C-alpha angles and dihedrals in degrees: 000000000000092000090050091051092051090047090052091049092051090047091053093049089047090054091048092051091047092052092050091052092047091050092051091047090049090054089053096046097040106034091168088071099033114150094026092130096033094108092053092050094048094046090050090201097135107131085342088280087285089286094142092055090045091053091049091050090050090053091051090050093050095047094046093045093051094046103040111009104044091249096310104139093184092059089044091056092050094050096045094047092054112118121244110281095021119137115348096336110129125215132170095264091058091046091053092048091051090049092052091046088054090053090050090052093051092049091047091052088049092053092047091047090052091051098044099039092046090053096043101036102036103020095243136075117249093203109023093055095059121103094235094057094096089057092051090045091054091049089048089054090054090050091051088052089054092049092049091049090053091050092049093049090049092052093045092049092045092054095036098246109165094225091158089066094040093053094037093236129166106252094213092058097047115102125216119251090252092055091046092052091046092053091045092051092049092049092046092052091052090045094051094044093050092048094051094044091051096049099036092049089068097248111170123222 
């Protein structure tokens, strides 16, 4: 609610600024009626200068600061202005991502177990000895590259490094760290499932 109140306040001030500019332009274009809106500009009573919203925002800040921030309004503003999903706040998308990452970890352990146990227990590797292993290995390298890119973007974003400017990237095509990790998890799930299906189905290299 606090974020919505601040957005409404900014929207009101934006409308006031637009009206002032329109009135000044009107005086220049139509000098015969210059000053027609002068009284409204001087009174500054348009939308009450967003004072009602400002008072509401101040109440939110006071209440939140007294309850959670030991009276520190600055800390209260920072916490209430945080976007959904910032910090340690949990939402359904993060829960789903964590669930899929857990599935990826289980499948990765399964693949590693199949490789190691086949080599130790039976003297041969059930996965590494197949002819298609180099293809899976190459795809795994690409997946690792995607994971590393997601980690790099997360660190750069966390510490406010303007990597978009440094690498001369197009901002509209750059994904957020969360979207990169989501895509990496989905690709990893498909990769692990295909690998296990191929080798467990008894395909011969």
